[in-house]
N, C-alpha and C positions, 0 to 999 in steps of 0.2 A: 340804153341810158347813159353809159360813160361816155360813148362816142358823141351823142347828142350833146352833153353837158361840155365836152371838150370843145366842139364846134362853137357853141354859144361863148364860152369863157375866151376862146382864142378871139372870136369877134369882139368880145367886150375889151379885151387887152388893145386890139387896134384901135377900137373906138376912143379908149381914155388916153392912149397914148397919143393919138392924132386928133385930139379935141380942139381943132382950130376952124376958124370961119372958112367956108368955102368960096373959091374964086366966083365972081359974078357971073363969069361965062357959063358956069355950071348950074346957076340958080334954076332953070327948068327941071334939072334932074335932082336938085338939092332937096325939094320937098318930099320926094319918095325915098331918098337916102334917109333923110331925117326921120321919117316915120317907121323906116326898118329898124333904125338905131333905137328909137323909143321903144319898138315892140321887144327888141332883144334886151334892153335895159329892164324893161317891166317883167319878162321872162326871169332874168337874173334876180330881181328883186324879190320875186315871189317863190323862188325855189326854196324848199325846206333845208337844203345844205347851206352851210355857213361859207360864204365866199369873200375872200380878201384879195385884192389887187395889190401886189408888191412892185416896188422899183428894185434897181439893182443893189440897193444898200438894205434891202428887206423893210423898207419904210411902207407904211399902209398908204396907197394913193386912193383906194376906194374899198367900199364893202356893203354887203346887201344887208337887208334887215335881220335874217337869221344869224349873220354874224355880229350885229349889234347886239341881239338877244343874248348870244353866247358870251359876249364880252360884258354885257350890263352897262354898255356906254352908248352915248349918242355918236353919230358920225362925226361931228365936229370935234369930239373929245378924242378921237383915234387917229384921224386923218394926219399923216407925217410922222406918226410914231413908229419906232422899231418894234417888230413883232415880239421879241423878247421882252420889251418893256410893258407889253400888254398882259403879262402873266401867262403867255403861251409858249413859254420855253420848252414845255414838255412835248410840243410839236416836233422840236429839234429840225427844222427848216434846213439848216446848213448839212445835216447827214444825208438828205436825199441825193441820189445819183443825178448830178447837172448834166451828165453826157446824154440823157434821154429827155425827149420833149415831154414825155408824161412818165411819171413814176408814182407808185403808191405803196402804203403799209397801213397795218392796223396797230393802233397804241390803246393802253388802258390808262385811265386817269382818274383820280378820285381817292377818297379814303377807303382802307381796307374794309370790305363789306358793303361798300356803297360805290364801288367803281362802276364807271360808265366805259364803254368801247366806242372808239371811233375809228373811221376809215379815213386816212388823210392822202389827198391826191395833190401832186405838185405838177402844174403844166407851166412850161417856159415858152416864151414867144421868140422865135428866131426870125430874122429878116434877111433874105438872100444867103440862107446858111450861115449866119453871123449872129451870136447871141447878142440880144438887146439887153438882157438883164432884168426884163420885164417877166413877171410869173403871176399865175393864179393859184392860190391856196383854198382847196375845197375839203371841208371839214364835215364829214356825215356821222351823225349819231347813230350807230349800228347796235345800241345795246339790247332793244327790245327784239330786233330780227336775231341777234346771236342767242339771246336767252331763249327765244321761241324755238330756234333751231336746236338748240341743246335739249329743250323739252320734248321736241318731237323726235329726235334721235334717240331719247331715253323711251319714248313710247314705241318706237319701232322695235328697239331691242327687246322691250317688255312683251310685245305682242308676237315678236319672233320666237321668244322663249315659250310663250303661251302655246303658239301653233306646234313647236317642237315637242312640248309636252302632250298637246292633243293628239299628235300623230302616234306618240309612244303609247299613250292611253289606249286609242283605237286599235293599234297593233297588238296590244296586250289583251284587249278585249276579244280581238278576232281569235288570238291563240287560246284564250280561255274558253271561248264559245266552242272551238273545235274540241278542246279538251273535255269540256262539259258534255258535249254531246256523245262522246266516247264512253265517258263515266255513266251518263244517264243509261245508255244502252246496257252496259254492263251492270248497273244498279238495278235495272228493271229486270234482267234475267236472274240476278242473284237473289234480289227480293222476292221473286215469285218462287225460286227454290228453296228460300229459307222460310218463307211464310208457310208453305204447304206441311213441312213437318212441325212447325211451331203450332199449327192449328190442331194437328193430329195430337201433340203433347198436351195441349190445353184440353181437348177433349177427354183424353185419358185420365187427367187429374181431376176433372169434373165427376167421371165416373166413379173414381177411387173414393172421391170425397162423399158423394151422395147415393152411390148404387152399391157400395160394398161396405164391409165393415172395417176397412183399412183406415177410414178417416176417423173412427170413432175414438181412439185414443189421443190425447193432446199432442203427444210428440210427432206422431204421424201427421195430424193436420198441420202442424207448424212445417213439416218438411214440405206438404202439398203446397201451402201457401207461398213457401219460398219458391217452389217451382213456377206458380203463378205469377210472382213478382218479376222473375227472371225472363218469362215469356213475354210479359208486358214490356220489360226494359229491351229485350231484343227486338219487338215489334217497333219500339220508338226509334230504335238506331236504325232500322231499315226505312222507316217513314222519314226520317231526318235526311238519310242519305239519298233517298229519292227526291225529297225536296230540294236539297242541295244542288242536285244535278239537273232538275228540271228547269226548262226555260220560263223566265218570269215574263208574265203578260199583264202589262199595267193597264188599269181602268182610271185614268187620270181625270181629276176635276178640281175646280178652285176650292180648296178646303181650308177652313178656319184652323190656324195652327194652335192657337189657345184652347179652342174646343177640344181639338184631338188630343191634345196632351192631357186635357182635363178627364177624358174618357179613359185614357191609359191609366191614370193614377186612380181613377175610381174603381177600376177592374181588378185592381191589385191590393192586397192588404199591407197597409204601411206599419211597421213595427212601432211600438209604443215609445221606444226610446230613439226614434229617428224622427227629425223634424225635415220638411220639405219646404223649400222656398221657391215658389213659382214665379220667376219674374220675365215671363215671356209675353211679347206684346201682341195686339190683334192684328197679325199678318195673314193674308191669304196666300197660299202656294198652290202650285199646278203639280198635284202628286196623287198616287193611288192611296186613300186614306187608310184601307185596311193593312196594306203592307207596311206603311209608314207607322202605324200604331203599334205592329209587332215589333219593330225596330226600337221605339220608345219603350215598350215593355221590357224587352230584353236588356237595355241599357239600365232601366231603373232597377229591375231584380238584381243585376250584377252589383249595382251600388249598394242595395240594402244587404246583400251577401257580404259585401266588403266592409260592413260596419257592425259586426256581431256584438258590439258593445254600445251601440248607439252612434248618433253623430247627426251631420247635417248634408242633405242633398240640395244643391242650389242649381236651378235650371234658369238659363238666361238666352236671350236671343239678340241679335244685331245684325245689320245690313251692312255688307262690305262689298269690295269689287268683285270678290269671289261668288257672292251670292248671300243667301240668307244662312246665318251661322247659328246654330243652337249648341249650347255648352252645358254638359250635365257634369257638375263638379262635386264630388263626394269627398268626406273627410275619413276615409277608411284606412285600411291597412297598406294600400299601395300595391304596385305591381313592380317585381324586381326588374332590372334593366335587361338583365339576360334573357329574359322570356318576352320582352315587349314585341318582338317581331313574329313570335310565335302564336299570340293570341288570335291572330286573323286566320291561322291555318286550320282546317277541318280535322275533326278528331282529337284537336290538343285542348285539354282542360286541366284545370288546377283543383277542381270540385270533386269531392268522393263519388257522387252519383251523376256528374256531368257527362255529356256526350261530345261536347266539343264543337258542335255545329252552330251554335247560337250566334257569336259574333261574325263567323264566317258568312251565314246567311244573311246578316244584317248589313254586311259590307256589299254583298252582291246586290241587295234590295236599293241600297242608296246609290250605288255605281249604276244600276239600271235606270235610275231616275236623271243620271248626269251629274250626281254630286259626289262627294268623297267623305271618308271618315278619318278621324286622326285621334290619336290618344296621347296624353301626357301624364307622368305619374313620378311621385317619389314615395318610397317605402317609408311608411310611418306617419305621412302626411296626407295622402289622398290621391285621387286619380280624377282626370278630367277627359271626358269623352266629347269630341267636337263632330257634329253632323252638319255639312253643307249641302244646301240646295240651290242650285241656280235659279236666279229670279227672271232669266231672259234678257233681252237686249236693252229694254227700256231703262232699267236702272242703272245698267252699265253706262249706256250712252249719257244719261244725265250725269253719272259720276265723272265720266271723262270730259263733259263740258264744263263742270265745275272745276276740275283740275285746270283747264285752259284758263278759265276765268281767274283762278287765284293766281295763276303764272303771271299772267298780264297785270294783274293789280299789285304784284310784287316789283315790276320793272318800271311802273310809272313812276 
């Protein structure tokens, strides 16, 4: 494009410099030459770049329509004037390297915050290697191009970071899968070995309660009930361990998010002094409804436990570039900063009767859906759990297109 414009402009300089009548002897050829000149002049006139032809004193000898638009003047008002007198001193024509036939640079012009960027090219015309002083000044507005390039560079970096995170996530998932397979095999063996004696102990306590006189007095029955409670708790630990280590097989389907959350809320007793604000939209997501319902139930129960003296649980949803985000915000006691990273760890719990598998299993379920879980908390103010489910490419493509449209609206 630059080579083409250079040729066109050079020919234009020759044309305007030697704009004299042709000898009569050349009349047979003059018509063709005139046609070519008219074509070249038409091309220059229609170019989107502003073109000004200057003499050795930097006075304007000709200009095209784009240059007139840039100056906001008619050709007759501009011809013969020096370039600096036209308000184009910011081009700094005298600063160009005159030792080269073509030189260019980029400049910014305009008020701060509303600057536009231009590529300025200066072409000089030499005749028999002697400078004639004639030159062409080409001014291209590259603002949209520059801003679009900046936008796409930012997009490239953004998606590069996304791919890096994706690789890290997949690598971590692979390591976790290998670790879970080993834990699952161990848990299966240990679960079997532990449940056999637990079953025997349970049978023995049943016999002592109902078939012997040992359970007749109140103290003995309390001790036997305590044994039964601990057997049940031990069985739950084994079950949770087996479930945590088991591979999660999803049965996905288009699921109404609001309905799923309503099912979860209706299956749990809401404390009288707790108010639940459900501000979730009618969104459909491709998930395993049973697994996701368990995630909701666990988060809601934790929220209720964190508000022993009452409070408010606010549940909201919104679409973002990350996907569909659900936030569960309670006004409870909050989580101390020093244990924030530990809450996702299996067997970690702050509850007297907790097993420490709830959030660990929830996180696995959400990640198995390709989503993520996060938590923010302030002690004495409350906690917000955020669950993100991917929406697929349709919404993200739409968001990218909107970003592009917004970018180009700004540069117009």
